[in-house]
C-alpha positions as CSV (number, residue, x, y, z in Angstrom):
1,X,14.8,-4.1,-5.6
2,X,14.2,-2.2,-8.8
3,X,12.0,0.9,-8.7
4,X,8.5,0.6,-10.2
5,X,8.4,2.7,-13.3
6,X,5.0,4.3,-13.5
7,X,3.7,7.7,-14.3
8,X,1.0,7.5,-11.6
9,X,3.2,6.6,-8.5
10,X,1.6,6.2,-5.1
11,X,2.0,9.0,-2.7
12,X,3.6,7.6,0.5
13,X,3.2,9.3,3.9
14,X,5.1,8.4,7.1
15,X,3.6,8.4,10.6
16,X,4.8,11.0,13.0
17,X,7.6,8.7,14.3
18,X,8.3,7.3,10.9
19,X,7.5,3.7,11.9
20,X,4.6,3.3,9.5
21,X,4.6,4.1,5.9
22,X,1.1,4.5,4.3
23,X,0.6,4.4,0.6
24,X,-2.4,6.3,-0.8
25,X,-3.5,4.3,-3.9
26,X,-6.6,6.4,-4.8
27,X,-5.0,7.7,-8.0
28,X,-2.9,4.6,-8.8
29,X,-4.9,3.1,-11.6
30,X,-4.2,-0.2,-13.3
31,X,-2.3,-1.8,-10.4
32,X,-1.1,-5.3,-11.2
33,X,-0.5,-8.4,-9.0
34,X,3.3,-7.9,-9.7
35,X,3.1,-4.4,-8.2
36,X,1.2,-5.7,-5.1
37,X,3.9,-8.4,-4.8
38,X,6.5,-5.6,-4.7
39,X,4.6,-3.9,-2.0
40,X,4.5,-7.2,0.0
41,X,8.3,-7.5,-0.4
42,X,8.8,-3.9,0.7
43,X,6.6,-4.5,3.8
44,X,8.8,-7.5,4.7
45,X,11.9,-5.3,4.4
46,X,10.4,-2.6,6.5
47,X,9.2,-5.0,9.2
48,X,12.7,-6.4,9.5
49,X,13.7,-2.8,10.4
50,X,10.9,-2.5,12.9
51,X,8.8,-0.4,10.6
52,X,5.5,-1.2,8.7
53,X,3.6,-0.5,5.6
54,X,-0.1,0.2,5.2
55,X,-2.4,0.9,2.2
56,X,-5.1,3.5,2.1
57,X,-7.7,4.8,-0.3
58,X,-7.6,2.0,-2.8
59,X,-9.2,2.7,-6.2
60,X,-12.1,0.5,-7.2
61,X,-9.9,-1.6,-9.4
62,X,-7.1,-1.9,-6.8
63,X,-9.7,-2.9,-4.1
64,X,-11.1,-5.7,-6.3
65,X,-7.6,-7.1,-7.0
66,X,-6.6,-6.7,-3.3
67,X,-9.7,-8.8,-2.3
68,X,-9.4,-11.4,-5.0
69,X,-5.7,-12.0,-4.1
70,X,-6.6,-12.1,-0.4
71,X,-3.9,-9.6,0.5
72,X,-5.6,-8.5,3.8
73,X,-2.9,-10.2,6.0
74,X,0.1,-9.4,3.7
75,X,-0.8,-5.8,3.2
76,X,-3.1,-4.4,5.8
77,X,-5.2,-1.3,5.2
78,X,-4.6,1.9,7.2
79,X,-6.8,4.9,7.7
80,X,-7.9,6.8,4.6
81,X,-6.4,10.1,4.0
82,X,-9.8,11.7,4.5
83,X,-9.6,10.7,8.2
84,X,-12.4,8.2,7.8
85,X,-12.2,4.9,9.7
86,X,-10.7,1.8,8.1
87,X,-12.7,0.4,5.3
């Protein structure tokens, strides 16, 4: 899989045991359906290894696209970085 070439890359954080990778998308403006598709593929690869991927703090534009594309099952939301409960 080729890396995504963007200036505003998401800031991933791993859980304590490294089994869950959470991407903070609060500053990732202008996300496209192709980039969401890449995250879906990445999650599939991680799940094959017994790991998982979650999204957190979606920007307004990213949240709209996330909901329009019905990605709730393919890319679940994790807890926000501000320790708030899941949106």
